[in-house]
C-alpha positions in Angstrom: 1.9 5.0 -68.4 4.2 7.5 -66.9 3.5 9.6 -63.4 3.3 12.7 -65.9 1.0 11.4 -68.4 -1.1 10.3 -65.2 -1.3 13.8 -63.9 -1.9 15.4 -67.1 -5.0 13.0 -67.1 -6.0 13.8 -64.0 -6.0 17.8 -64.6 -8.1 17.4 -67.9 -10.8 15.5 -66.2 -11.0 17.6 -63.2 -10.9 20.5 -65.5 -13.8 19.3 -67.8 -15.7 18.3 -64.3 -15.4 21.9 -63.4 -16.4 22.9 -66.5 -19.5 20.9 -66.4 -20.3 21.8 -63.2 -20.3 25.7 -63.9 -22.2 24.9 -67.1 -24.9 23.0 -64.9 -25.0 25.8 -62.4 -25.8 28.4 -65.1 -28.5 26.2 -66.2 -30.2 26.1 -62.4 -29.7 29.8 -62.0 -31.4 30.0 -65.6 -34.2 27.9 -64.6 -34.5 29.4 -61.0 -35.3 32.9 -62.8 -37.6 31.2 -64.9 -39.6 30.0 -62.1 -39.9 33.1 -60.0 -42.5 35.1 -62.2 -44.4 31.9 -62.8 -44.7 31.6 -59.2 -45.7 35.3 -58.7 -48.1 34.4 -61.2 -49.7 31.6 -59.6 -51.0 33.3 -56.5 -54.2 31.8 -54.4 -56.4 34.7 -55.9 -55.8 33.9 -59.2 -58.1 31.6 -61.6 -56.6 28.3 -62.8 -57.6 26.8 -66.2 -56.6 23.4 -67.9 -56.4 22.8 -71.6 -54.8 20.9 -74.6 -53.1 22.1 -77.3 -52.3 19.8 -80.8 -50.0 21.2 -83.4 -48.7 19.4 -86.7 -45.9 21.4 -88.3 -44.0 21.3 -91.6 -40.8 22.6 -92.7 -40.1 22.7 -96.4 -36.7 23.8 -97.7 -37.2 25.9 -101.1 -33.5 26.6 -101.6 -30.5 27.1 -99.5 -31.9 30.2 -98.2 -35.5 30.6 -98.0 -37.8 27.8 -96.2 -41.7 27.3 -96.2 -43.3 26.5 -92.6 -46.6 26.0 -91.3 -48.6 24.7 -88.5 -51.9 23.3 -87.9 -53.3 23.9 -84.4 -56.5 22.8 -82.5 -56.7 24.2 -78.6 -59.2 24.0 -76.1 -59.6 24.7 -72.4 -61.6 21.8 -70.6 -62.0 22.6 -66.9 -63.1 26.4 -66.0 -65.1 27.1 -69.3 -65.8 26.4 -73.1 -63.0 27.8 -75.6 -61.9 26.3 -78.7 -59.4 27.5 -81.4 -58.2 26.1 -84.6 -55.4 27.8 -86.5 -53.2 27.8 -89.6 -50.2 29.4 -89.8 -48.1 29.8 -92.9 -44.7 31.5 -93.1 -41.6 32.3 -95.1 -38.3 31.9 -93.6 -35.3 33.5 -94.8 -32.0 31.8 -93.3 -29.3 34.9 -93.3 -26.9 33.4 -91.4 -26.5 29.9 -89.5 -27.5 31.7 -86.0 -30.1 34.1 -87.4 -33.6 33.7 -89.4 -36.2 36.1 -90.3 -39.9 35.4 -90.8 -42.7 36.6 -92.2 -46.1 34.8 -91.7 -50.1 35.3 -91.9 -51.7 33.3 -88.9 -55.3 32.4 -89.1 -57.4 31.8 -86.3 -61.0 30.7 -85.8 -62.3 30.9 -82.3 -65.2 29.5 -80.6 -66.0 30.6 -77.0 -69.1 30.9 -74.8 -68.9 34.4 -72.8 -68.4 36.7 -76.2 -69.0 36.4 -80.1 -67.1 34.1 -81.9 -64.1 35.5 -83.7 -61.9 35.2 -86.7 -58.4 36.5 -86.3 -56.0 37.1 -89.4 -52.3 38.1 -87.4 -49.8 39.1 -90.1 -46.4 38.8 -88.2 -42.7 39.4 -88.8 -40.1 38.0 -86.4 -36.3 37.4 -86.1 -34.7 34.5 -84.2 -31.2 34.3 -82.9 -29.7 31.2 -81.9 -26.8 32.0 -79.9 -24.6 31.2 -77.4 -24.2 27.6 -78.1 -22.5 26.4 -74.7 -21.5 22.6 -75.1 -24.9 21.2 -75.7 -26.8 24.1 -74.1 -28.4 26.0 -77.0 -29.8 29.3 -76.3 -32.5 30.8 -78.5 -33.7 34.5 -78.8 -37.0 34.9 -80.5 -38.4 38.5 -81.3 -41.8 39.1 -83.0 -44.2 41.8 -84.4 -47.9 41.2 -84.8 -50.4 43.0 -86.7 -53.8 41.7 -85.6 -57.5 42.2 -87.4 -60.0 40.2 -85.3 -63.1 39.9 -87.1 -66.3 39.9 -84.2 -69.2 37.5 -85.8 -71.7 39.0 -83.5 -71.0 42.8 -83.9 -69.9 41.9 -87.7 -67.1 44.2 -87.3 -63.3 44.5 -87.6 -60.7 45.6 -84.8 -57.2 46.3 -85.5 -54.7 46.0 -83.0 -50.7 45.3 -82.3 -48.8 43.2 -80.4 -45.0 42.4 -79.6 -43.5 39.3 -78.3 -40.3 38.4 -77.1 -39.1 34.6 -76.3 -36.0 33.3 -74.5 -35.3 29.2 -74.9 -33.0 26.7 -73.5 -32.6 23.3 -75.4 -30.3 20.4 -74.3 -29.8 17.5 -76.3 -29.9 14.1 -73.5 -28.2 11.5 -75.2 -26.2 13.4 -77.8 -24.1 16.9 -78.1 -26.5 18.0 -81.0 -30.0 17.3 -81.8 -29.6 14.9 -84.6 -31.0 11.4 -85.5 -32.4 9.3 -82.4 -31.8 12.1 -79.9 -34.0 13.2 -77.1 -33.8 16.5 -75.8 -35.4 18.8 -73.1 -36.2 22.9 -73.2 -37.3 25.5 -70.9 -38.8 28.8 -72.6 -40.1 32.2 -71.0 -42.1 34.5 -73.1 -43.5 38.4 -72.8 -46.1 39.8 -74.6 -46.6 43.8 -74.9 -49.8 44.6 -76.2 -49.9 48.2 -78.2 -53.0 50.4 -78.5 -56.6 49.5 -77.4 -57.9 46.1 -76.2 -58.9 43.5 -78.9 -62.4 41.4 -78.5 -60.7 38.2 -77.2 -61.6 36.0 -74.1 -58.0 35.7 -73.1 -55.6 38.6 -73.1 -52.1 36.8 -72.6 -49.2 38.5 -70.8 -46.7 36.0 -70.4 -46.0 32.2 -71.0 -43.6 29.8 -69.5 -43.2 26.5 -70.9 -41.0 22.8 -70.4 -40.6 20.6 -73.2 -39.5 17.0 -73.7 -38.9 15.9 -77.2 -37.6 13.2 -79.5 -36.1 13.8 -82.9 -36.5 10.3 -84.5 -34.7 11.1 -88.0 -34.0 13.8 -90.3 -37.8 14.2 -91.0 -39.8 13.6 -88.0 -39.8 14.9 -84.4 -42.3 14.7 -81.5 -42.8 17.2 -78.5 -44.6 17.0 -75.4 -45.2 20.2 -73.8 -46.2 21.9 -70.8 -47.2 25.5 -70.7 -48.3 28.1 -68.3 -50.2 31.2 -69.8 -50.3 34.0 -67.6 -53.5 35.9 -68.7 -56.4 38.1 -68.1 -60.0 37.3 -69.1 -61.7 39.8 -70.8 -64.9 39.9 -69.0 -66.8 42.5 -67.1 -65.3 41.0 -63.7 -61.6 41.2 -65.4 -59.6 38.8 -63.3 -55.9 37.3 -63.7 -56.1 33.7 -65.0 -53.4 30.9 -65.3 -53.8 28.8 -68.1 -52.0 24.9 -67.6 -51.8 23.7 -71.3 -50.8 20.1 -72.3 -49.2 20.3 -76.0 -48.1 17.7 -78.3 -46.5 19.0 -81.3 -45.5 16.7 -84.3 -43.0 18.4 -86.7 -42.3 17.1 -90.1 -39.2 18.5 -92.4 -40.4 17.7 -95.8 -36.8 18.4 -97.5 -33.3 19.0 -96.4 
């Protein structure tokens, strides 16, 4: 190999190395920014709770543009108090472009709780998801969602309407591949903010923000598995209204029925 070729290979190697360092520096900065509000929310005077969350999710292709998706979930707190939630969340997704999807869904949630009355919630929601930018193997995801919430109180036998907006920023990184394909391990982090509109709702936990870290594995074109650690920065709706951090271990199974 000539000296010129060696120099070119060396320059290309250094260029790729510098590029990789810059990308990893961006990821580290992003993770630090996510950790700042989480650290602030975990002050000593906040109460801490621990829970589990199990989810089975389907995605079914209707045609080249439309998908049916749903998830069935069970969530349970196991330390501070007794609180359980069962949910079924069907939705239709419209793929406008490769990077943009629109959603319309109707989540059904039944909550069993010890301090206030049990409730049923019909949560009609609309959302838009934009996947941008792709930087090598780093995939950023923006998700906006608006919810019309109707909560039925089994004690008062009354309906309570309310509205909420949500925004989530996520980063997903394949580990052993450049893209998430068959036999791919991946990891991710996300931060989500909630904005309640109007009067308070009769619910035990009033969520304000959520932070998560994910480790996942896509087995093939049909099955994926995810283990997640989440922290919900919440307020407990009681007479002694206080800040509460819900630490949640979530396991999610994703089944893509048709491609």
